[in-house]
C-alpha positions as CSV (number, residue, x, y, z in Angstrom):
1,M,0.0,0.3,-0.1
2,W,1.3,3.6,-0.8
3,A,1.7,6.0,1.8
4,P,2.8,9.7,1.4
5,G,6.8,9.8,1.6
6,S,7.3,6.2,0.9
7,V,9.2,4.9,-2.4
8,Q,7.2,2.5,-4.6
9,Q,9.3,0.1,-6.7
10,S,7.6,-0.8,-10.0
11,P,7.8,-4.7,-10.8
12,P,10.7,-5.8,-13.3
13,I,9.6,-5.4,-17.1
14,S,8.8,-9.2,-18.3
15,G,10.5,-10.9,-15.5
16,V,14.0,-9.5,-16.4
17,V,16.0,-7.7,-13.7
18,R,18.9,-5.7,-14.5
19,Q,22.3,-6.9,-12.7
20,P,25.5,-5.2,-13.4
21,G,27.5,-6.7,-16.2
22,K,24.7,-9.7,-16.8
23,G,22.6,-7.7,-19.3
24,G,19.0,-7.0,-19.3
25,V,16.4,-4.6,-20.1
26,M,18.6,-1.6,-20.0
27,D,21.1,-3.4,-22.4
28,R,18.3,-4.2,-24.7
29,K,16.9,-0.8,-24.9
30,W,20.3,0.7,-25.8
31,W,20.6,-1.8,-28.7
32,T,17.2,-0.8,-29.9
33,L,17.9,2.7,-29.9
34,T,21.3,2.1,-31.7
35,A,19.5,0.1,-34.4
36,V,16.4,2.6,-34.7
37,C,19.2,5.5,-35.2
38,A,21.0,3.4,-37.8
39,G,18.1,2.8,-39.7
40,T,17.3,6.6,-39.7
41,F,20.6,7.5,-40.7
42,M,20.3,5.4,-43.7
43,L,17.0,6.7,-44.5
44,L,18.3,10.4,-44.3
45,L,21.7,9.4,-46.3
46,D,19.3,8.0,-49.0
47,L,17.4,11.0,-49.3
48,S,20.8,13.0,-49.4
49,V,21.9,10.8,-52.1
50,V,19.1,11.8,-54.3
51,N,19.5,15.6,-53.8
52,V,23.1,15.5,-54.6
53,A,22.4,13.4,-57.8
54,L,19.8,16.1,-59.3
55,P,22.6,18.2,-61.1
56,D,23.8,15.2,-62.9
57,I,20.1,14.0,-63.6
58,Q,19.2,17.5,-65.0
59,R,22.4,17.4,-67.3
60,S,22.0,13.9,-68.7
61,L,18.4,14.0,-69.4
62,H,18.3,18.0,-70.3
63,S,15.4,18.3,-67.8
64,S,14.0,21.7,-66.4
65,F,13.5,22.7,-62.9
66,S,10.0,21.5,-62.7
67,D,10.9,17.9,-63.9
68,L,13.5,18.0,-61.1
69,Q,10.6,18.6,-58.7
70,W,8.9,15.8,-60.1
71,V,11.6,13.7,-59.7
72,I,11.6,14.5,-56.0
73,D,8.2,14.2,-55.5
74,A,7.9,11.0,-57.3
75,Y,10.7,9.7,-55.0
76,T,9.2,10.9,-51.8
77,L,5.8,9.7,-52.7
78,T,7.2,6.0,-53.3
79,L,9.2,6.0,-50.4
80,A,6.1,7.2,-48.3
81,A,4.0,4.3,-49.9
82,F,6.8,2.0,-48.9
83,L,7.1,3.1,-45.3
84,L,3.3,2.7,-44.9
85,T,3.0,-0.6,-46.3
86,A,6.1,-1.6,-44.3
87,G,4.4,-0.4,-41.2
88,V,1.2,-2.4,-42.1
89,I,3.4,-5.6,-42.9
90,G,5.3,-4.9,-39.4
91,D,1.8,-4.9,-37.4
92,I,0.8,-8.3,-39.1
93,F,4.5,-10.2,-38.8
94,G,6.1,-8.4,-36.0
95,R,8.3,-5.3,-36.0
96,R,11.6,-6.8,-35.1
97,R,11.2,-9.7,-37.5
98,L,10.5,-7.0,-40.5
99,F,13.2,-4.5,-39.2
100,A,15.7,-7.5,-39.4
101,I,14.9,-8.6,-42.7
102,G,14.9,-5.1,-43.9
């Protein structure tokens, strides 16, 4: 029972207690954060590559500025559609499994 001034300890998450040097919930959280940061970095790197390639696309295809805007729009729309689809597939089959496959 809770009383004013007392400290309540929460039960361990899924029965895993963190012991120094033994690994546990905190270690898994850091690995998860590292994996998500690496995935986000790759996504941003991918978008940067498209923007860097725009001058070469314009020169090789003799396209206008409006055409380059269409390239960015098409790329962004395709990426968004795949991300939404991957989210639904992740909900169905499991996010961890889908991230590992990706």
